[in-house]
N, C-alpha and C positions, 0 to 999 in steps of 0.2 A: 778588585774592580777599579778601573781607571776613573778618577774624578777630575772635575774641572781644575782643582788645585794642582794635580799632577801635570796636566797640559800647560798650565800657567807657568809652573816651575821650569819645564823643558823649554818653553818659548821665551822665557824671560819677560813675561807680561803679567798684568794683574788678572785676578780671577774675573773681575768685572768685564775687562776687555775681551777675554776669551769667551765669556758667556754671551756678550753682545755679538761677537763675530759668528758664533754658532747659530745665533738667532737672526742673522742677517740684518742687524740694526744699522740704520743709515749713518751713524756717527763713527763708524769704523771703516777704514780704507779698504778698497777692494783687494789690494795685495795682502793686507793683514788677514782678511777673511779667508783668502785662498790658502795662505800658509797655515793658519790655525786649523782649518777643516782637513787639510792633508795630514797634519800632525795628529789630529784626533783619530783619523782613520787608521794611520799607521800604529797608533798606540792601542787601538781596539776600544775606543770610547763608545759607550752606548748611553744615550740620554735617559734620564730617570723620568719616566712618564708620570709617576706619582707626584714627584716634585713639580713637574710642569703643570699638572692638574691643580695643585694647590695655588700656583701662581695665576693661572688663567681661569680658574673656577670651572674648567671643563676637563673631563676625563678622557675624551675622545673614544668613549665606549658606547655602543648601543646594546641594549638587552633584547633578546629575541626568545619568545616562548611559543612553542608549537606542541601539538599533542605527542608526536613521535616522528622521527625521520624515517621510520619504516612505512609511514603513510606516503605513497608515491606522489601525491598532490603537492606535498611541501618541498620536494627535492629542488625543483626549479624556482619556486618562490624564494627559498632560502638562498639559492645560488645567486639570484638577482640582487637580493638585499646585500649579501656579502660582497659581491662585485662592486656595487655602487658605493657601499660603505668604504671599501678599500680605496676607491678613487677619491673619496672625500677625506681620507686620512684617518678613518675610524676602524676600530676592531669591533667584532660582534661576539658577544657572550651568549651562547646558546643553552637553553634549558628545555626540558621535556615535561609537560604536564601529565601525560598519559591519560588525558581526559578525566582526571580526578580533580574535583574542585579544591580539595585541601592541598594537594600537591601544587596546583596552579598558584594558590595563595603563597605557599612557601617559596616557590620559584620567583614570583614577582617581588616578594620582600627581600630576598637575597640580592636580586639585581638592583633594587632601590638602595640597599645598604652599600653597594659598590659605586653609588653616585653616578649611574649611567646617565648620559646626556639625552637619551630617548629610549622609548620602549616600543617594540613591535610585539603584539600579542594575538595569537589565534585563540579566541575565547573557548573556555569550557562552558558549553551552554547548559543553563539550568532554567527551571520554570519560575523561580523566584523573581520578583520585580526588582529586587536590589541584591547586590553582592558587596559586602563590606570592603573587600580588597580593592574593588574598582573605585570606591569612595576614597580609599587611602591614596590611590594613584592621583586622583584629582586634587586632594589636599596637598600632595607633594609637588604639584605643578610640574610634573615631568611630562614633556611632549610624548604623546602616545598615539600610535596608529594601530587600529585593529585589522587583522588579516582575516576577513570573512564578514558574514552578515551581522548586522546590528540586531540587538534583542533588548527587551525592556531594561535589564540590569546594566547594559552598557550603551544605552541609546545616546548618551551625551558625548561619545567619542567619535572622532573621525575614523572612517573605515574604507577599505578597498574590498570590492566583492565582484563576483560574476553575476550576470543577469540570469540566474538559474531558472526563473519562471519562463522566460521566453525560450531558453535553450531546451527545457523539457517539453514545452509546447511544440517546438520544432520536431522533436523526436516522435511524439505522438502523431503529429500531422503526417510525418513520413510513413508511419505504420498504417495510418488510415488510408493514405493514397495507394498503398499496396493492397488494399482490400480487406485489411484486418478490422473486425468489429469487436472481437472478444480479446482485449488486450489486458493482460495481467500486469499489475504494478507491484514491484517489490520495494516497499518503503524503508527508509532509514530510521534512525532514532527519533522518536516523536518530539523530543525537546529541541531539536536543531532547526533553525530557520531554513537551512538549505533543503532539508527534507520537506518542509511545508511548502516551499516555493516550487520544488520539482513536482510535488503532488498536485499543486494548483495548476501548473502548466499542463499536466496530463488531463486534469478534470476539465479545464477550459477548452482544450482541443476536442475532447469528446463531446462536450455540450454544443460546440459550434457545428459538429457533424450530426447533431440531433440524437446523440447517445447520452445516457446517464451513467454515472459510475456505478458499477455492480460491486457491492461490498464483498461478494464471494471471489472476486478477482483481485482484491487488495490484500497483500500479505506483508506482515511485519518481518523485515529481513535484516535490520541492523546495518553494519557497514563492512563486514569481513567476508572472505571467501566461504568460511564455514556457515555464516549467516545465510548467504545466497544458496548454499547447498541444502540447508534445512528448509528454506522457503520452497525450493523446487520439489523436495521430497513431499512436503505438505501439499503442494499443488497437485502432484501426481496422485497422492493417496486420496485426495478429495475429488478425483476424477474431473478436474477442471477441463472445460472445453475451450480454453484459451488457444488462440492460434499465434499469439505473439506475447513476449514478455518484455516489459520496460523496467529496467532495474535502476535503483537510485544512484548507483555508481558502477564503474567498470569492474571493481573487485567482486561485488555482489553478483554482477552479471556473469562473470567467469565461473564462480561457484555454482550458480544455477545451471549454466550451460554444461558443465562437467556432469552433473547429475542427469540432465536430459539426455545427453549423449550415451551415458552408461545404461540408460533404460531403452536404448535402441532407437531413440528419436533422431531424425536427421534435421540439422540446422543448415539452411532455412527451409528445406522442403516441407518438413512436418510442422515446424514451429520456428518463428523468428525470435531473435534475442537482441536487445539493444541496451547499451550501458550509458555512462555519463562520466566525462572527465578526460578521456583520451590518454590513458597511461600506457606505458610501454608494453605491459602485460597484455592488454586488450588488443593492441595492434599485432602482436605476435602469437596470440592464442591460435589453436589449431583451426578454428573458424574465426578469422579476423573480425573484430567486433565493431559494429556500427555504434557510434557514440557522438558526443559533443566535445569539441576541443575547448577546454578552459585555458584562457591566456595566462598561464601560470607565471611565466617570466615577466610578462607585462604587469601582472598584479604586484609582484615584488618590486619592480621598478617604480610603479605608481606609489607604492607605500613609502619608498625612499624620497620621492619627489615631495610627498606630503610632509615628511619629516624635515626636509630641507626648508620648506616654507615655515614650519614651526620654529626652527632654529634662527630664522631671519625675522622672527617676531610677527609672523602672519598666521592666521588660522586658515588652513586650506579647506577646500570642499571635499566631501567624500566622493569616491569614484566607483562607478558601476560599469564594468566592462562587458561587452557582448561575447557570447560563445558561438562557435561555428559547428554546424551539423557535419559529421563525417560519415559517409555511407560506405560500408564495407560488405563483406559477403555473409554476415550473420543475419541479414534481413532480406526477405524476398516476398513474392506474392503469396497471399493467403491461400492455404490449400482448400480444395473444394469440400473436404470433410475434415472437421477438427480432429 
């Protein structure tokens, strides 16, 4: 490996002069800087980022914890964070929590041990009011931005989130305007704030239309295609008279729609289906899915904006971004007979 000492010997200069030239210090002439940089390039010199970190007390690393990159919601969020970090001269160390609290703790501790300059965390939600690992992050005073909704155990952190309540409200309103009065809701994990907000949007829209939530039309569906399929099978076995289904996310909606179609139901002629999130799968499903567009790239970009504010010594405000209703062919007028 080429060292500063090797460049200094070849150039006939001191190690200090070479170091200053490569750092663009003002007390080295422009011609010397040019000569040293060209020589370093020719010799294949690569700066030691660890040594630089010891000198500057910054590692130029961001830690990023998400549940899994198989979750399509995170793909563009992570892309935005990585792109902005690259522009700022930072590298991103990615870790997966797999929605397991113990794994999340281990991931965060590993990133803290690497002295990252900042953390982006998509929380693993739990019912507990406190989570020790988040108290550790506060004690370490590492700038941290949460990717998602706040909850009691992480309330003290800055976060970026989608306005899921209003987005879900818009989906239910859309179905009501099409004449649907029996709208099934496929809920997500009960511990997650986004499930609670999306259900509240659904409930609020129904109440404004003079309708109450019918518990027989609310099904626990989780977050996967398999969960959506199971919920649809339950809905059919219980002879639900729903004319529309509102799913907590697009993946659940696709799983549900597959089962409905396999039972001979037509979408949207017999039953309408709507999702949430606007992932690629929903747009290219055999009946393109009505959904809401979460501003995923803008969420990632907003998270980096917040991190930059932290690095400049300011505490930023949390951000709540609106989502947009996208109407496709999976929703239509309510049938005359359920």
